[in-house]
Structure formats: C-alpha cells, structure tokens
C-alpha positions in Angstrom: 0.1 -20.4 -32.5 -0.9 -16.9 -31.2 -0.4 -16.3 -27.6 -3.1 -15.7 -24.8 -3.3 -12.0 -24.6 -1.6 -11.0 -21.1 -4.1 -9.6 -18.3 -3.2 -5.9 -17.9 -3.0 -5.1 -14.3 -3.7 -1.4 -12.6 -2.2 -0.3 -9.8 -3.6 3.3 -7.9 -2.1 5.0 -5.0 -1.8 8.7 -4.4 1.8 8.4 -4.6 4.5 6.1 -5.2 4.0 3.9 -1.9 2.3 1.5 -3.9 5.7 0.2 -5.8 5.8 -2.3 -2.7 2.8 -3.8 -4.1 3.7 -3.5 -7.3 6.8 -5.3 -6.9 5.7 -8.5 -4.8 2.7 -8.5 -7.8 5.4 -8.4 -10.4 7.0 -11.3 -8.9 4.3 -13.6 -8.8 3.2 -12.2 -12.5 6.0 -11.1 -14.5 4.1 -11.7 -18.2 0.9 -8.9 -17.3 0.9 -5.8 -18.6 1.1 -3.0 -15.7 -0.2 0.2 -15.7 0.6 2.3 -12.4 -1.2 5.7 -11.5 -0.2 7.7 -8.5 -2.3 10.5 -7.7 0.3 12.7 -7.1 -2.0 15.7 -7.3 -4.1 14.7 -4.6 -1.2 13.5 -2.2 -1.4 13.1 0.8 -4.6 11.5 1.1 -4.9 11.5 5.2 -5.9 14.9 5.7 -8.6 15.7 3.0 -12.4 15.7 4.3 -13.9 12.1 3.6 -16.4 13.1 0.7 -14.4 14.9 -1.1 -11.7 12.0 -0.8 -14.1 9.7 -2.3 -15.1 11.8 -5.4 -11.2 11.7 -6.3 -10.7 8.6 -5.8 -13.8 7.6 -8.1 -12.8 9.7 -10.7 -9.2 9.2 -10.8 -10.2 5.4 -10.8 -12.3 5.7 -13.6 -10.5 7.9 -15.7 -8.2 5.0 -16.0 -10.3 2.2 -15.9 -11.9 3.9 -19.0 -8.7 4.6 -20.8 -6.3 1.4 -20.1 -9.3 -1.3 -20.1 -7.5 -3.0 -16.9 -8.2 -6.6 -16.1 -7.9 -6.0 -12.6 -7.5 -3.2 -10.3 -5.4 -3.0 -7.3 -5.9 -0.2 -5.0 -2.6 -0.1 -3.3 -3.5 2.3 -0.5 -5.2 1.8 2.5 -6.8 5.0 2.7 -8.4 5.0 -0.5 -9.4 0.8 0.4 -10.5 0.9 4.0 -13.1 4.6 2.6 -13.7 3.9 -1.3 -13.7 0.2 -2.2 -17.3 -0.5 -1.6 -17.8 2.5 -3.9 -15.7 1.4 -6.4 -17.3 -2.0 -6.7 -20.7 -1.0 -6.8 -19.7 1.5 -9.9 -17.4 -0.6 -11.8 -17.6 -4.1 -13.0 -14.0 -4.6 -13.1 -12.3 -6.5 -10.5 -10.6 -4.8 -7.6 -8.0 -5.9 -4.9 -7.9 -3.3 -2.0 -5.2 -3.4 0.5 -6.7 -3.0 4.3 -4.2 -3.7 7.6 -2.8 -6.9 8.1 -4.4 -7.3 11.9 -5.9 -10.9 11.5 -2.3 -11.9 10.6 -0.4 -9.9 12.5 -2.6 -11.2 15.8 -2.0 -15.0 15.1 1.7 -14.1 13.9 2.5 -12.3 17.7 3.9 -14.4 20.6 3.6 -11.7 23.0 -0.5 -10.5 21.5 1.2 -7.0 21.6 0.8 -5.7 18.6 0.9 -2.1 16.8 -1.1 -1.2 13.7 0.7 2.0 11.9 -1.4 3.8 9.4 -2.0 7.3 8.0 -4.3 9.4 10.9 -6.9 8.6 8.3 -6.8 4.5 8.1 -6.5 3.9 11.6 -9.4 6.3 12.4 -11.5 4.3 10.0 -14.3 2.3 11.3 -13.8 -0.5 8.6 -10.2 -0.6 10.8 -11.7 -0.8 14.1 -14.6 -2.8 12.8 -11.5 -5.7 12.0 -10.1 -5.2 15.7 -12.9 -6.4 16.9 -13.6 -9.5 14.4 -10.2 -10.2 14.5 -8.0 -9.4 17.5 -8.9 -11.0 20.6 -6.8 -11.5 23.0 -3.9 -9.4 21.7 -3.7 -6.0 22.8 -3.6 -3.0 19.8 -2.4 0.1 19.4 -3.3 2.6 16.7 -0.7 4.8 15.6 -1.7 7.2 13.1 1.1 8.9 11.7 1.0 12.3 9.5 4.3 12.5 7.9 5.7 9.3 6.7 3.5 9.0 4.0 5.6 12.2 3.0 9.1 11.3 4.4 8.9 7.9 2.0 8.1 9.3 -1.0 11.2 11.7 -0.4 13.3 9.2 0.5 12.5 7.3 -3.4 13.6 10.1 -4.7 17.0 10.8 -2.8 16.0 13.6 -0.1 15.6 11.2 3.4 14.3 12.4 6.4 16.2 12.2 9.6 16.6 9.5 11.8 14.9 11.8 15.0 12.0 12.6 12.3 11.3 9.1 11.8 11.8 8.0 15.2 9.3 10.0 16.5 6.9 8.9 14.2 7.2 5.0 15.3 7.5 5.4 19.0 4.2 4.8 20.0 4.4 1.5 18.3 6.5 0.0 21.1 4.8 -0.5 24.4 6.5 -2.2 27.3 3.9 -3.2 29.6 2.8 -6.0 31.9 5.9 -7.8 30.8 4.9 -7.9 27.4 6.6 -6.1 24.3 5.2 -5.3 21.2 6.4 -7.7 19.0 4.2 -6.7 15.5 4.0 -3.8 13.6 1.9 -3.6 11.2 2.3 -1.3 8.2 -0.7 0.3 7.7 0.2 2.6 4.7 1.8 0.8 1.5 4.4 4.3 1.6 5.7 2.6 4.7 7.5 -0.5 3.7 10.0 2.0 1.7 11.4 3.1 5.3 11.4 -0.4 6.3 15.5 -0.8 6.7 15.2 2.8 8.3 12.4 1.6 11.1 14.6 -1.6 11.9 17.8 0.7 12.2 16.2 3.2 14.8 13.5 0.9 16.8 14.3 0.3 19.9 13.9 -3.4 19.9 13.5 -5.9 17.3 9.8 -6.3 15.5 7.8 -8.0 13.0 7.1 -5.3 10.3 4.5 -7.0 8.4 4.3 -6.0 4.9 1.0 -6.9 3.4 2.1 -6.4 -0.1 3.1 -10.6 -0.3 -0.8 -11.6 0.3 -2.2 -8.8 -1.6 0.0 -10.6 -4.7 -1.0 -14.0 -4.1 -4.6 -12.7 -4.1 -3.6 -11.2 -7.5 -2.3 -14.3 -9.0 -5.8 -16.5 -7.8 -7.9 -13.9 -9.6 -6.1 -13.2 -13.0 -5.2 -17.4 -12.5 -2.5 -18.7 -14.9 -2.5 -17.4 -18.9 -0.3 -19.0 -21.4 2.8 -16.6 -22.0 2.6 -15.0 -25.0 5.8 -13.4 -25.5 8.0 -10.2 -23.7 5.4 -8.3 -22.1 5.6 -4.5 -22.9 7.3 -2.3 -19.8 5.4 -1.1 -17.1 3.8 2.3 -17.2 3.6 4.9 -14.4 1.3 7.9 -14.9 1.5 10.7 -12.6 -2.1 12.8 -11.8 0.4 15.9 -11.7 1.6 15.5 -15.4 4.8 15.8 -13.5 8.4 15.3 -14.8 9.9 12.6 -12.2 13.6 14.5 -10.4 16.3 12.7 -11.7 16.8 10.8 -7.9 13.0 9.4 -8.7 13.5 8.8 -12.1 16.4 6.5 -11.0 14.4 4.6 -8.6 11.8 4.3 -10.7 13.9 2.4 -13.4 15.0 -0.4 -10.5 11.6 -1.3 -10.6 11.0 -1.9 -14.1 9.7 1.6 -15.2 
C-alpha cells in the first residue's frame, strides 16, 4: 500500500536563529519534509525600514512557496512575524504559523510578577508587542529590552566565533530588575536566535531566571495544524537554503550537521 505523502514544512528566518524552532518541530513531526530558508542576505532585520523589510519578507517567502509548494510555513522570526504576518496570510493561501513574544505564558508563570521581554530593537518597539502587554500583562511589570547585537552574537556562536562574556552581559543586564522587593524571575526570549545563547545567559546572569523559549509552543501549533499522517518511509533530509548563496564555513557546516542538515 502506498503511504501518504509526507507534509512539506517551510521554515523561514533572517538567519540561523530559526533552527531553535526547527529542532522542536522535527521532534514533534519527524516524518515531515523540511525546507529551511535563511535570509542571510538581508540579515540583520532589526535596523531596516519597515516598508522595505515587509516587501523583502513577502518576496523571499513568496519565492520559496513557489519553489517548494509547502503545506505550511513557519515564520521563525519575531521581527518578521510582528511586522508582516498579516500581509503574508492575506497574500498566500498556505497556512502560516508565526513567532510572537510569549508574554501571556510568561506573566502567567511568573511568581514575582516582574518579567523582561528580550528581543531585537524592532520587535520590542512594535505596536504588536505592546498590544500583547496591554492584553495579557495585567498585574505584571514588563520590562522591554531591545538588543542591537545579540542576534549577531548568536550567529557567530553557531559559526564557532563566540562573543565575550562581557559583551553578552551588557546586552542582557537591563533584563534584571530588583525593585520594591521583587526581582525579575522570567525573561521572554523574543528572538529565535537567542535560545542559541541560553547556556551563556545562564552562566553570566546575576541571578537565576526562567528563560522562556517559544519554540515548544510553536511546534505544538504546527503539529495541530498538520494533523496525524501515516508514515510513508524514511523522510528526505532537510534542505538548508541561504539567500546569499554562500557556502557555510566549516564550523557552521558542523553545527548544521547536528540539526540534520
């Protein structure tokens, strides 16, 4: 009996940060076919004008949809999701799963009711993010921390060129607030690059906090939308596409191999 064709899932990010999401989705749906598009030619997204960035995201994802005919697209990038998810859904019939700051679960689990949202400057300044705070953060103090460098540090980390501890410490320091007898106890990782640095964060943080990674929740949502499909044999290896057409460095090639590429 011929097996059902496995679903094709397209994962998009400005760089390799979406690998943190990819890893969780593969764990949830190991039988799917995966195409990962890293728009490294446009990286970083945080400092680009909004109109130009929306146009770029629509064009890159549109070309990938035309080429690979995915059953579902995961926008594994907070900046792209908060900026262009509405336009993507309006333009393309394929289902989209976006990545937005996990403010609701962070406030629900926080004991001190003091959290921080650590993202790119673009993500923390978006009205979308502020609307999430208004809707879900009642009774919780939320610090917005925009980093200009952490995504680049994460890319470098995966390529075997880690940033110095002091450089990372400078970026995360504003997350840690101790006031009115309450300390920050939860930090929302509002950029998919940042979980690549979680071990570094834990090692240099001034006190222990929960670093909230949205990837497991995204994977659950993807699995719900795809639904159960009978296996049809060994899935094809995932494909990695860089929009710059660059050849990965030996260190990055080794790192990608750990994800199955």
